[in-house]
C-alpha positions, 0 to 999 in steps of 0.5 A: 745810063751816064755816057761815061758808064756806057762807054766804060761798060761797053769797053770792059765786056767788048775787050774780054778775052776770051770774048764772051756774048753779053746783053745790052738791056734797053729802057724799052725792055728789049735787049740786044745780045752782042755775039761777036766783037767785031760786029759792035762799034761805040763812041761817045755814048753811042753804038751800033751792033750788026747781028749775024742776020744782018739786023742793025741795032742802034742804041745810046747811053740814054737808051740803055738801062744795063749791060750784063753777062748773058745768063744761060739757063740750065734745066735738069733732066 
C-alpha cells in the first residue's frame, strides 16, 4: 500500500465517531484487529498497535494489503 493511502486510510478509520473496530490485513495473510483508538499510533507510513492482552503489533505501509471494517458474521438459528 502506498504510504499516503496507508496514512489516509488509518486516519479515516481511527477518527470515526463513534469509534468502531477495524482490520488491518497484512500481505502475509494475517490480520490485526484494531479494538481501541488510544492503543494505535501511526506516522509517516508506520504504525504501532498495543492489543488489550499487551501484544505489540508493528506494521508499515509496505506490509499492509488492506484496511477494512470488521465484518461480524451472523448465524440464524
